[in-house]
C-alpha positions as CSV (number, residue, x, y, z in Angstrom):
1,M,212.5,92.2,-152.5
2,A,214.4,93.5,-155.5
3,T,212.7,96.0,-157.7
4,F,214.6,95.5,-160.9
5,P,212.8,95.1,-164.3
6,P,212.4,91.5,-165.5
7,Y,215.5,91.9,-167.7
8,P,217.8,94.7,-168.7
9,T,215.8,96.5,-171.4
10,H,218.4,99.2,-172.2
11,H,222.0,100.2,-171.7
12,P,222.0,102.6,-168.7
13,T,223.8,105.8,-169.6
14,G,224.3,107.1,-166.1
15,P,223.3,106.6,-162.5
16,P,219.5,106.7,-162.0
17,G,217.8,109.4,-160.0
18,G,219.3,112.3,-161.9
19,G,218.2,115.8,-161.7
20,A,219.6,119.1,-160.5
21,L,221.2,119.1,-157.1
22,R,220.4,121.8,-154.7
23,H,223.3,124.2,-154.0
24,A,225.1,123.0,-151.0
25,H,226.4,125.2,-148.3
26,W,230.2,125.7,-148.2
27,W,230.6,123.5,-145.2
28,Q,228.8,120.7,-146.9
29,R,231.2,120.6,-149.8
30,K,233.3,117.5,-150.1
31,W,236.6,119.4,-150.4
32,V,235.9,121.4,-147.3
33,R,235.2,118.4,-145.2
34,Y,238.2,116.5,-146.6
35,G,240.4,119.5,-146.0
36,A,239.3,119.9,-142.4
37,L,239.8,116.2,-141.7
38,I,243.3,116.1,-143.2
39,T,244.3,119.3,-141.4
40,L,243.1,117.9,-138.1
41,L,244.9,114.6,-138.6
42,A,248.1,116.4,-139.8
43,L,248.1,118.7,-136.8
44,S,247.5,115.8,-134.4
45,G,250.3,113.9,-136.1
46,L,252.8,116.8,-135.6
47,V,251.8,117.3,-132.0
48,I,252.0,113.6,-131.2
49,L,255.4,113.4,-133.0
50,A,256.8,116.2,-130.9
51,L,255.4,114.8,-127.6
52,V,256.8,111.3,-128.3
53,R,260.2,112.6,-129.4
54,E,260.4,114.8,-126.3
55,Q,259.8,111.8,-124.0
56,T,262.1,109.3,-125.9
57,G,264.7,111.5,-127.5
58,T,265.7,111.4,-131.2
59,Q,267.6,108.1,-130.9
60,G,264.9,106.4,-128.8
61,F,262.2,107.6,-131.2
62,L,264.0,106.1,-134.2
63,V,264.5,102.8,-132.3
64,G,260.9,102.7,-131.2
65,L,259.8,103.5,-134.8
66,G,261.9,100.8,-136.3
67,L,260.7,98.1,-133.8
68,G,257.1,99.3,-133.5
69,I,256.4,99.2,-137.2
70,L,257.1,95.5,-137.5
71,P,253.6,94.1,-136.6
72,V,251.8,96.8,-138.6
73,P,251.9,95.2,-142.1
74,L,250.9,91.8,-140.7
75,L,247.9,93.2,-138.9
76,I,246.8,95.4,-141.8
77,A,247.1,92.4,-144.2
78,A,245.1,90.3,-141.8
79,F,242.2,92.8,-141.6
80,R,242.4,93.4,-145.3
81,W,242.1,89.6,-145.9
82,L,238.9,89.6,-143.7
83,D,237.5,92.3,-145.9
84,R,238.1,90.6,-149.2
85,V,234.5,89.5,-149.7
86,E,233.2,93.1,-149.9
87,P,236.4,95.2,-149.7
88,G,235.9,98.7,-148.5
89,P,237.8,101.6,-150.0
90,W,241.4,102.2,-149.0
91,R,240.6,105.8,-147.9
92,N,238.5,104.4,-145.0
93,L,241.4,102.3,-143.8
94,L,243.8,105.1,-144.2
95,F,241.6,107.4,-142.2
96,A,241.1,104.7,-139.5
97,F,244.9,104.1,-139.2
98,S,245.7,107.8,-139.2
99,W,243.0,108.5,-136.6
100,G,244.3,105.8,-134.3
101,A,248.0,106.8,-134.7
102,C,247.5,110.5,-134.5
103,A,244.2,111.8,-133.1
104,A,243.4,108.9,-130.7
105,A,247.0,108.7,-129.5
106,L,247.1,112.4,-128.8
107,I,243.8,112.4,-126.9
108,A,245.0,109.4,-124.8
109,I,248.4,110.9,-123.9
110,V,246.9,114.3,-122.9
111,A,243.9,112.9,-121.1
112,N,245.7,110.1,-119.3
113,S,248.5,112.4,-118.1
114,F,246.0,115.0,-116.9
115,A,243.8,112.5,-115.1
116,T,246.8,110.7,-113.4
117,R,248.3,114.0,-112.2
118,W,244.9,115.1,-110.9
119,I,244.3,111.8,-109.0
120,A,247.9,112.0,-107.6
121,T,247.3,115.5,-106.4
122,A,243.9,114.8,-104.9
123,T,244.9,111.6,-103.1
124,A,248.6,112.5,-102.4
125,D,249.4,108.9,-103.4
126,P,251.3,108.8,-106.8
127,S,251.5,105.0,-106.7
128,S,247.8,104.5,-106.4
129,A,247.2,107.2,-109.0
130,D,249.3,105.3,-111.5
131,T,247.5,102.0,-110.9
132,L,244.1,103.7,-111.1
133,G,245.1,105.6,-114.2
134,A,246.2,102.4,-115.9
135,T,243.3,100.2,-115.0
136,V,240.4,102.6,-115.1
137,I,241.2,105.9,-116.8
138,A,243.3,104.6,-119.7
139,P,240.7,102.0,-120.8
140,I,237.9,104.5,-120.8
141,V,239.9,107.3,-122.6
142,E,241.7,105.1,-125.1
143,E,238.7,103.0,-126.2
144,T,236.5,106.0,-126.5
145,A,239.1,107.8,-128.6
146,K,239.5,104.8,-130.9
147,A,235.7,104.2,-131.1
148,T,235.3,107.8,-132.4
149,A,236.9,106.6,-135.7
150,V,234.4,103.8,-136.0
151,L,231.5,106.1,-135.3
152,L,232.6,108.6,-137.9
153,V,232.8,105.9,-140.6
154,F,229.5,104.5,-139.5
155,L,227.8,108.0,-139.8
156,F,229.5,109.4,-142.8
157,R,230.5,106.4,-144.9
158,R,227.3,104.4,-144.3
159,R,227.3,102.6,-147.6
160,D,230.7,101.2,-146.8
161,F,229.6,100.0,-143.4
162,T,227.1,97.2,-143.8
163,G,227.9,94.5,-141.3
164,I,230.1,92.9,-138.7
165,V,233.1,92.5,-140.9
166,D,233.2,96.2,-141.8
167,G,233.0,97.1,-138.1
168,V,235.8,94.6,-137.2
169,V,238.1,95.9,-140.0
170,I,237.6,99.6,-139.3
171,A,238.0,99.1,-135.5
172,G,241.0,96.8,-135.9
173,V,242.9,99.1,-138.3
174,T,242.2,102.1,-136.0
175,A,243.6,100.1,-133.0
176,T,246.6,99.1,-135.1
177,G,247.4,102.7,-135.7
178,F,247.0,103.5,-132.0
179,A,249.2,100.6,-130.9
180,F,251.8,101.7,-133.4
181,T,252.2,105.1,-131.8
182,E,252.0,103.6,-128.3
183,N,254.7,101.1,-129.2
184,I,257.0,103.8,-130.4
185,L,256.6,105.6,-127.0
186,Y,257.1,102.5,-124.9
187,L,260.0,101.1,-126.9
188,G,261.7,104.4,-127.2
189,T,261.4,105.0,-123.4
190,A,262.8,101.5,-122.7
191,F,265.7,102.2,-125.0
192,G,266.4,105.4,-123.1
193,T,266.4,103.5,-119.8
194,D,268.8,101.0,-121.2
195,Q,271.1,103.9,-122.3
196,L,271.2,105.2,-118.7
197,T,271.7,101.8,-117.1
198,G,274.0,100.3,-119.7
199,D,271.9,97.2,-120.2
200,S,271.9,95.6,-123.6
201,G,270.9,92.3,-125.3
202,I,268.2,90.0,-124.1
203,A,268.4,91.3,-120.5
204,S,267.6,94.8,-121.6
205,V,264.3,96.6,-120.9
206,T,264.0,97.2,-124.6
207,A,264.1,93.5,-125.4
208,A,261.6,92.7,-122.6
209,T,259.2,95.5,-123.9
210,F,259.6,94.3,-127.5
211,F,258.8,90.7,-126.5
212,V,255.7,91.6,-124.5
213,R,254.2,94.2,-126.8
214,V,255.3,93.1,-130.3
215,I,255.8,89.4,-130.0
216,M,253.3,88.2,-127.4
217,S,250.5,90.8,-127.7
218,P,250.5,92.7,-131.0
219,F,246.7,91.9,-131.2
220,A,245.9,93.4,-127.8
221,H,244.6,96.8,-128.8
222,P,242.9,95.5,-132.0
223,L,241.2,92.8,-129.9
224,F,239.7,95.4,-127.5
225,T,238.5,97.8,-130.1
226,V,237.1,95.0,-132.3
227,L,234.4,94.5,-129.7
228,T,233.3,98.1,-130.3
229,G,233.4,97.4,-134.1
230,I,231.2,94.3,-133.7
231,G,228.6,96.4,-131.8
232,F,228.6,98.9,-134.6
233,G,228.5,96.1,-137.2
234,I,225.4,94.5,-135.6
235,A,223.8,98.0,-135.4
236,A,224.4,98.4,-139.1
237,L,222.4,95.3,-139.8
238,S,219.4,96.7,-137.9
239,P,216.8,98.8,-139.7
240,D,216.9,102.6,-139.3
241,R,213.7,102.6,-137.4
242,H,215.2,100.6,-134.5
243,H,216.9,103.7,-133.0
244,I,217.4,102.3,-129.4
245,R,219.0,99.1,-130.7
246,R,221.3,101.1,-133.0
247,V,222.5,103.1,-130.0
248,L,222.7,100.4,-127.3
249,L,224.6,97.9,-129.4
250,P,227.7,100.1,-130.1
251,L,227.6,101.2,-126.4
252,S,227.6,97.6,-125.3
253,G,230.5,96.8,-127.5
254,L,232.4,99.9,-126.2
255,L,231.8,98.8,-122.6
256,L,233.0,95.3,-123.3
257,A,236.2,96.8,-124.9
258,M,236.8,99.0,-121.9
259,G,236.3,96.0,-119.5
260,M,238.7,93.7,-121.4
261,H,241.2,96.6,-121.6
262,A,241.0,97.2,-117.9
263,V,241.6,93.5,-117.1
264,W,244.6,93.5,-119.4
265,N,246.1,96.6,-117.9
266,G,245.4,95.4,-114.4
267,S,247.1,92.0,-114.9
268,S,250.4,93.4,-113.5
269,T,248.7,94.0,-110.2
270,F,247.6,90.3,-109.9
271,G,250.9,89.0,-108.6
272,E,254.1,87.9,-110.1
273,Y,252.4,85.7,-112.7
274,G,249.3,87.7,-113.1
275,F,250.2,88.9,-116.6
276,F,250.8,85.3,-117.9
277,A,247.6,84.1,-116.2
278,V,245.4,86.7,-117.8
279,Y,247.2,86.2,-121.1
280,A,246.6,82.4,-121.1
281,A,243.2,82.2,-119.5
282,F,241.6,85.3,-120.9
283,M,243.3,87.0,-123.9
284,V,244.2,83.9,-126.0
285,P,240.7,82.3,-125.7
286,A,239.1,85.7,-126.5
287,F,241.3,86.1,-129.5
288,G,240.5,82.7,-130.7
289,L,236.8,83.2,-130.3
290,L,236.7,86.5,-132.1
291,T,238.9,85.1,-134.9
292,W,236.4,82.2,-135.4
293,L,233.5,84.7,-135.3
294,V,234.9,86.9,-138.1
295,I,235.9,84.0,-140.3
296,W,232.5,82.4,-139.8
297,T,230.9,85.8,-140.7
298,R,233.0,86.0,-143.9
299,Q,231.8,82.5,-144.9
300,R,228.2,83.5,-144.3
301,E,228.7,86.5,-146.5
302,L,229.9,84.3,-149.3
303,R,226.8,82.1,-148.8
304,T,224.6,85.2,-149.0
305,V,226.2,86.1,-152.3
306,R,225.4,82.6,-153.7
307,E,221.8,82.7,-152.4
308,E,220.8,86.3,-153.4
309,L,222.4,86.8,-156.9
310,P,220.6,84.1,-158.8
311,A,217.5,86.3,-158.8
312,Y,219.4,88.8,-160.9
313,A,220.7,86.1,-163.1
314,V,217.1,85.0,-163.8
315,A,216.2,88.7,-164.6
316,G,219.1,88.8,-167.1
317,W,221.4,91.2,-165.3
318,L,223.9,88.4,-164.6
319,T,224.9,85.2,-166.4
320,P,223.8,81.9,-164.8
321,A,227.4,81.1,-163.8
322,E,228.2,84.4,-162.1
323,P,226.5,83.8,-158.8
324,F,228.5,80.6,-158.2
325,A,231.8,82.4,-159.2
326,L,231.1,85.5,-157.1
327,G,230.4,83.3,-154.1
328,S,233.8,81.7,-154.2
329,M,237.0,83.5,-153.2
330,R,239.0,81.1,-155.4
331,A,236.8,81.7,-158.4
332,R,237.1,85.5,-157.9
333,R,240.9,85.3,-157.8
334,I,240.9,83.1,-161.0
335,A,238.7,85.6,-162.7
336,R,241.0,88.5,-161.9
337,Q,244.0,86.5,-163.1
338,Y,242.3,85.6,-166.3
339,A,241.4,89.2,-167.0
340,R,244.9,90.4,-166.3
341,T,246.4,87.7,-168.6
342,H,244.1,88.3,-171.5
343,A,243.2,92.0,-171.3
344,G,245.7,93.7,-168.9
345,K,245.5,95.4,-165.5
346,P,242.6,97.7,-166.4
347,A,240.4,94.7,-167.1
348,A,241.5,93.0,-163.9
349,R,240.7,96.1,-162.0
350,A,237.2,96.2,-163.7
351,V,236.7,92.6,-162.6
352,A,237.6,93.3,-159.0
353,Q,235.2,96.3,-159.0
354,Y,232.5,94.1,-160.6
355,E,232.9,91.6,-157.8
356,A,232.7,94.2,-155.1
357,Y,229.6,95.8,-156.6
358,A,227.9,92.4,-157.1
359,T,228.6,91.6,-153.4
360,S,227.1,94.9,-152.3
361,L,224.1,94.1,-154.4
362,A,223.6,90.7,-152.8
363,F,223.9,92.2,-149.3
364,L,221.4,94.9,-150.3
365,R,218.9,92.4,-151.5
366,H,219.4,90.3,-148.4
367,R,218.6,93.2,-146.1
368,G,215.6,94.0,-148.3
369,R,214.1,90.5,-148.0
370,R,214.6,90.6,-144.2
371,G,212.8,94.0,-143.9
372,R,216.1,95.8,-143.0
373,A,216.4,98.0,-146.1
374,N,216.9,101.7,-145.8
375,A,214.8,104.3,-147.5
376,D,217.2,104.5,-150.5
377,F,216.9,100.8,-151.3
378,V,215.6,101.3,-154.8
379,V,218.1,104.1,-155.7
380,R,221.0,102.1,-154.3
381,E,219.9,98.9,-156.2
382,R,219.8,100.7,-159.5
383,E,223.2,102.4,-158.9
384,L,224.8,99.0,-158.3
385,L,223.1,97.5,-161.3
386,H,224.5,100.4,-163.4
387,E,228.0,99.8,-162.1
388,L,227.7,96.1,-163.0
389,W,226.3,96.9,-166.4
390,V,229.2,99.2,-167.5
391,R,231.8,96.6,-166.5
392,R,230.0,93.5,-167.9
393,E,232.2,93.2,-171.0
394,A,235.4,92.8,-169.0
395,A,233.9,90.8,-166.1
396,R,231.6,88.2,-167.7
397,P,234.2,86.3,-169.7
398,A,236.5,86.2,-166.8
399,L,233.8,85.0,-164.3
400,D,232.5,82.4,-166.8
401,H,236.0,81.0,-167.1
402,A,236.4,81.0,-163.3
403,A,233.1,79.2,-162.9
404,R,234.1,76.5,-165.4
405,V,237.5,76.0,-163.7
406,T,236.1,75.8,-160.2
407,A,232.9,74.0,-160.9
408,P,232.6,70.8,-158.7
409,P,232.9,67.6,-160.7
410,V,229.6,66.1,-161.8
411,P,229.5,62.3,-161.1
412,V,228.8,60.3,-164.2
413,L,226.8,57.1,-163.6
414,I,228.0,54.2,-165.7
415,P,225.0,52.1,-166.8
416,P,225.1,48.4,-166.3
417,T,225.9,46.1,-169.2
418,H,222.3,45.1,-169.6
419,W,219.4,47.4,-168.9
420,P,216.3,45.6,-167.5
421,M,213.6,45.6,-170.1
422,H,209.9,45.5,-169.5
423,G,208.7,42.0,-169.1
424,Y,212.2,40.6,-168.4
425,P,214.0,40.1,-165.1
426,A,216.9,42.4,-164.3
427,V,220.4,40.9,-164.7
428,Q,221.7,39.9,-161.3
429,Y,225.3,40.8,-160.5
430,P,227.5,39.2,-157.8
431,G,226.6,40.8,-154.4
432,Y,223.7,42.6,-155.9
433,N,220.9,43.5,-153.4
434,P,218.0,45.6,-154.8
435,Y,216.9,46.5,-151.3
436,R,220.2,47.8,-150.1
437,T,220.3,51.5,-149.5
């Protein structure tokens, strides 16, 4: 249950819960943690760049880069679209993509190569080692490396990680970055093979690799890792006191991701048409089911906004029209456009921020009513109300306009020519039946 006062009695001048902060140790300072993370990702990027270029050559690397980047904007746009109800900060997406493209890819290349060589040496059977490495070792290593990014956001950006959609977006963007680097390697290697054999055009290895990895299955890696993200997302909806559930759910998602990845990698061993059979009978239905799930979750989030925010409108923090406008993506877009037209880009940015904070407030209240609130519920609620209050002058006119534009039409009942009067029979019309429902 919300703990706000019955109405906003004063203009908040700053976030609540002030007071002197204790002196933090040097390793707890934000710039130290950001610096360490950026350094780690930069070093990983340089190493992975050198490794991929060594295997593909400069020309192969450039070809792989040009072809491998094609699906990236589409995938990022798709995940960003899913996140429009409560958009997370871009820095989280940038970290997730960088981790997938640099750190996770580097871990996968090093660990997979080491494990495959060790198995080949131990068994004296390089062919079996390659098959075992692709179907068992690679899914475990790669999904664990990608899941690390989701875990880090879950632990250190907890306020930005509140549900299933957040888990899907972070996991999907991480896997998009990983697939980007992997595509550069595979496409560049295929181009080098074509250079040696003299093949070109549709019959080339490069064309076949491009068709399979970029045209047919650009969603493969995101699909696997999204299962891990769903596990973390469901865990984020659980109260902090349910420690076992918050551990088992992400692990279950990770195991499912590994299993689906293993089936996909092992499809080439199922016969001549094994790949197409797995693609048609397994990958496409799974992709469709998960797509339906995340879209359904997004619609449920909008319904939560419409159901939870009226309490704040009654208390005076919002206008009566705002809950309706904030619960409609079309109304939100109209509000931003209205603010941009009448007050410029800063006002449109303020409206977008207002919409995001109001959505976070609705989700916070929803968790509180269901007994899933964290210990900082009151502090977080007041912080969000403060953020809404300081942006109200720019947001309220735009949202009121959007609510009027998108309001459903109200049916107007036209009265009959003669109203029945007391003591007189009602006028009968042709075909009139007073008992018809």
